[in-house]
N, C-alpha and C positions, 0 to 999 in steps of 0.2 A: 352497485356494481363494484366488484373487488378490483383493486389495482394490481396489475400484473407485476410480479416480483422480478427484479432485474437479475439476470444470470451472472454468476461470479466470473470475473475476467479471467482468472487463472484456471477455473474448471473448463470454461469455454475453449480456451487456447491450449488446454492440456499441458500446462507448465507450472512450475513452482516459483515463488518469489526468490530472487537471488541477489545478494548484495553487490555482485559484480555488474549487474545490469541496473546501475543507479539512475540512469535516465528514465527507465520505466518506473522505478520507485518514486520518482519526483511527482508522478501523477497522483500519488496517494498522500501527498503532503499539502497542507494548507498554505496560504500566503505567508503566514508567519513561521512556517517550518514545522508545525505540529502534525502528527499523524491524524488523518481524517477518520471519522467514524465509519463503521460498517454500513450504517443506514444511508450515508451520503455516497459511498463508493459502490455499494452493491456486492461487496466481496463476502463470501461465506465465512462462517466462524473459524473453520479450520485454517483457511488461508489468511484470515486477518491476524491470527496468532503468529503464523509463520512470517507474515509481512512485517509485523512490528519488530520481530527479532532481527530480520534482515535489514530493516531501516536503521535500527540501533547499531548493528554491526557496521553498516556503511558509514554512519556518523563517526564511529570510533576510528575508522580508517581514513577519515577526512574526505570521503567521497561525497557525502551530503553534509550540509550545515546543520548545526543544532538549532540555530536561530537565524531568521532572515530579518534584517532590519530595513 
């Protein structure tokens, strides 16, 4: 039996990742502050690329940490 593929969070909610919504972006960071892989989050390739850009932008504006100790 094939495992059902998880639907992309951003496609399902009809929204785009945005650096201003940093609390939502935190869900896509690991315990150490790294960006989680697509296979773990279920985000599609298009939104994963946009997500990584927005997380990096939020880090640069000090809304998200680069590293969590």
